[in-house]
C-alpha positions in Angstrom: 1.3 -31.7 -35.5 -0.6 -29.4 -38.0 -4.2 -28.6 -37.5 -6.9 -28.3 -40.2 -6.8 -24.8 -40.2 -3.0 -24.6 -40.7 -2.4 -23.2 -44.0 0.5 -23.9 -46.7 1.7 -20.4 -46.0 1.7 -20.7 -42.4 3.8 -23.8 -42.3 6.2 -22.2 -45.0 6.7 -19.2 -42.6 7.4 -21.4 -39.6 9.7 -23.7 -41.6 11.8 -20.6 -43.0 11.5 -19.0 -39.2 12.9 -22.2 -37.8 15.6 -22.5 -40.4 16.7 -18.9 -39.9 16.4 -18.6 -36.2 19.4 -20.9 -35.2 19.6 -19.9 -31.3 17.6 -21.5 -28.9 15.4 -19.7 -26.5 17.9 -20.0 -23.9 20.8 -19.0 -26.0 18.9 -15.8 -27.4 17.7 -14.9 -23.8 21.2 -15.1 -22.2 22.6 -13.0 -25.5 19.8 -10.4 -25.0 21.2 -9.6 -21.4 24.6 -8.8 -22.7 26.1 -5.2 -23.4 26.9 -6.0 -26.5 23.4 -6.8 -27.5 21.9 -3.7 -25.9 24.5 -1.5 -27.8 23.3 -2.0 -31.2 20.2 -1.3 -33.3 17.8 1.9 -33.9 15.6 3.0 -31.2 12.4 4.6 -31.8 11.2 7.8 -30.5 13.7 8.1 -27.6 13.0 4.5 -26.6 15.9 3.1 -24.5 15.4 -0.4 -26.1 16.2 -1.2 -29.8 13.8 -2.6 -32.3 16.0 -5.7 -32.7 16.3 -6.1 -29.0 12.7 -5.9 -28.7 12.3 -8.4 -31.3 14.6 -10.9 -29.7 12.4 -10.8 -26.6 9.3 -11.6 -28.8 11.3 -14.4 -30.4 12.2 -15.8 -27.2 8.4 -16.0 -26.6 7.7 -17.3 -30.1 10.0 -20.1 -29.6 8.2 -21.2 -26.6 4.8 -21.8 -28.2 3.4 -24.5 -29.8 2.2 -24.3 -33.4 -1.3 -24.4 -32.5 -0.7 -21.1 -30.2 0.6 -19.1 -32.8 -1.5 -15.7 -33.8 -1.9 -13.7 -36.7 0.5 -11.3 -35.0 2.8 -14.0 -34.4 3.0 -15.1 -37.9 3.4 -11.2 -38.9 6.5 -11.2 -36.6 8.0 -14.2 -37.8 7.7 -12.9 -41.7 9.5 -9.5 -40.2 12.0 -11.6 -38.6 12.7 -13.7 -41.7 13.0 -10.4 -43.9 15.6 -8.8 -41.4 17.8 -11.7 -41.1 17.9 -12.4 -45.2 18.2 -8.7 -45.8 20.9 -7.9 -43.1 22.7 -11.3 -43.8 23.5 -10.1 -47.2 25.3 -7.0 -46.0 28.1 -8.9 -44.2 31.0 -6.7 -43.7 34.7 -8.0 -44.3 35.3 -8.1 -40.6 32.2 -9.8 -39.4 33.1 -11.2 -36.0 32.6 -8.8 -32.9 30.8 -6.4 -35.4 27.4 -4.7 -34.9 26.4 -6.6 -38.1 26.8 -9.8 -35.9 25.3 -8.4 -32.8 22.3 -7.2 -34.9 21.5 -10.4 -36.2 22.0 -12.1 -32.9 19.5 -9.9 -31.4 17.0 -11.2 -34.3 17.8 -14.9 -33.4 20.5 -15.4 -36.2 24.1 -16.4 -34.9 25.8 -16.0 -38.3 28.8 -18.0 -36.8 26.8 -21.1 -36.4 27.1 -23.5 -39.3 
């Protein structure tokens, strides 16, 4: 249910986020616990967890919220997720199954093997 403060931009962001993030919170949470998930992505300043893995955990939280609960920070993260998935999807390698490319996308909540 849209609230009176819901902007067209927020609706568009939510719609695109929900379209591109094609894994459920449960599927994503399960994926983030795998060695494959933890093996990919860039780590910042000696951090043990990659940016994509942290993003996946944030996405799990976002998937559990109601529209009215989203903050400006949540919308900013949704925009980041949308941008990453679009940019990364365009770089598909010839052998994508089981690749770092696939694993990275899944960390961001998008399973490229789902139709």
